[in-house]
N, C-alpha and C positions, 0 to 999 in steps of 0.2 A: 738803389734803393735801399735802406737799412729795416733790419726787422729784428726783433728780440731771439736770444737763444734762451731756451729754458733748461732747467733740469728736470729731474723725475718726479720732483714735488711740486713744480708749477713755479717755480720762483725763476725770476729773470738775472740770469748770471752776466751776461752781455750782449752787445749788439753788434752783429756783422753786416758788411755791405756786400748785397747780392750783385750779380752781374746784370746789367742793363740788359745786354743781348742774349741772355737766357729768361730773365725774369721781369722784364720790362718789355714785351712785344706787343704790338696792337693784335687783337683777336681776330684771325681770318677764319670767318665759319666755313667758306666753301672748303677750303684747305684741309680743316680739322674733319669734315665731314668725307672728303674724300678718302682722307687717311683711314678713317675709321671704317669705311665701307670695304676698303682694299684688305684690312686685318680681317674682319669678319668672313668676308669671301675666301681669304687664303686659309682659313680655318675649317672650312666646308670639305668633306671627304669626297662628294661628288661620286658615290659607289651605288646609289640607288638605281635599280634596274628593273624593267618588267619584260616579258615576253610578248611579240607581235604574234598576230595570227599564224604568220610563217613557222614560229618557234616553238607554238605550243604543242604539246603531244597528242596524238589523235588522228584518226581519219579525215582526209579531206572530201571525202565523197557527200554528195547530197543526200540529206537525211530520207526523204520521201518524194515520191513522184511530185512534179510541178502541179498537177491537176487532178481533182477529182476527190482529193481528201476533205474540203472543206475548211483546210487551215491555211495559214498564211504560209506563202513561198519562203522556203528556208533552205539556205547553203550547207555548209558542214558545222560540225560541233565547233569548230575552231573558231566561229566567228565572234567579234567582240560582242555582241548583241546578246550572246549565250552564257551562262554560267559556267566557267571551267575554261571560256575562250580567251583569245588574246586581248590586249588592253591597245585601245586607240590612243595614239600621242602620248604614250607613258614615258617617264624619266630612262633614260639611258646613262651608263658610266660617263661624265664628262670633268673637265678641269675648270673650276670656277675660279683659279688665280687671276689676280689683276697685278698690274704692274703700276707703281708710282714714283716718280722721280725722287731720288735720295734726297735733295735738298727741300721737296715738300714734305716728306715724311719727319724731317727734323726741322722744319719750320712749326708741324703741328704739334711737334712734342713741346717746342718753345713758347706756342701759342698758349698752350693749356698750363703750362709750369705758371706762365706770366698771370693767367686766370686766377690760379689758385692763391699765388702772392698777392695780387691786388685786392682780392675778395676778403682777405683774412682767413682763407682757409687751409693757409701752410702753416703748420708750426713746426720749428726747428730745435731739436734736442741735442745739448752738448755731447751727450753718447747713449747709446741704448743698447746694455748688455746685461745678461740675467744669470746668474751662477747656476741655476737649474731651472728645466721646464715647470713653470707654474703659471696657471692660466689666471688665477685670483690676481698675482701680482701685475700682469699685463693689463686685466680689465682695471686695476686701480690706477696704472700709469695713464690710460686712455682718459678716465673718468676725470683725473685731475687736469689734464689739458682738455677738457671738453670736446673730446674726439670719439666718444665712445659709440655714436649712432652710425656711422660709415666712416671707415677710414682704412687707408692704404699707407702701410709704413714701408718705406724704403730705406736700408741702410746700404753703406759702402761695400759690405761683405757679408755674404749667407752666414746666418747665425742659427745654428740646430736648436737651440734651447728658447729662441725668440721664436722660431717658426713653430714649434710645438706648442707654444704658450699663446700663441694667437690663432691657430688653426680652428680650435673649437668655438672661438667668438663670432657670431654673425655678422655679417658685413664687414669685415675685417680681414685684410690680406696683408701678406708681408712679400718683399721683393728686393732684390737687389737693387741699387740705382741705376747700373747700366742695363738694365732690362725693362726700365719703367716703358709702359705702351701707352698709345694713344686710349686704346679700350680701357685700361686700368684705370686711368686718369680721369675718364669720363664715366665709369661706372662707380667711383667710390667719391663722395662728395669733399672728405677731408683728406689732407695729406700730411703726415708727418716725416720728417726727413732728419737725419742726425748731421751733424754739421760736416762731418768727412763726406756723407754722401753729397751735401751742396757742393762740395768744392769737387768731386766726381763729377757730378752733372755739369759743372761750369765747363771741366777741362773735356768732356766728351761732346758738348753741344753748343759750346762757344766757338769763336773763331780759330782758338788754337787747336779745336777737335777737329776741323774740318777734314775729311778724307780718313778718318780712323775709327769713327763710330760708325756702329750698322744698326738697322733697325729692321 
C-alpha cells in the first residue's frame, strides 16, 4: 500500500510503501475488543474496600429486648440495615488483571493501524520537530493536515517541545511509536505519524519484530 508523505505545510513531498503485514490486515473485531478490555482491566487499581458487619466498630449486643417495646425485632448496631453498620456484598480489594496472548495483542495493534490506513485517517509526515514549545504552531500544523478534531501523534523518539506544544490542545495526544496502544488507537479518530515512526512500527510489529516487541 502506497501513501503520500506530507511536510508541515501540507504538501506531498513523496510516496512511501507501507508494509502489508502491518498496514493491510483484515479487521478482527473480537481480537480488538478483547485487547481493549484487557488494557482497561489492567489499568484498574482494585483497591476499593468496604467493611462487613464483623469489621465495623461497635457493640454486637442486641439493641433492646425482643418483645414488649412495640418495635420491630432488632439485632446489633453493626447490622447492614442500620446507618453506620456493615455493608452487604460490598467491594473488597481484588486483582482485575487479564491475560491475553502476545500474538493477539500484536494482531489487535496491526488491525487498528490497518483500519486507520485504509480509511484515510492516517497521515504521514516527513518529520515533526519544533525548535521551541509553541501550541499555536502545533495547532497550525494539525489544521493544515485536517487533523485538529481528534488526533494521536506518534513519533519515533520522545520530543519535549512537541509534547509541551500539544498537551494543552483538546483531543490531541502525543506518544512514542513503540508505545502505541489499542486504547489510544481507538480513542483518537486520526493518526499522525512521522516517516521514522512508520519504519519503527514496521520493525516492531512486522515479521522481523516477532519476539522483540512487548505490549
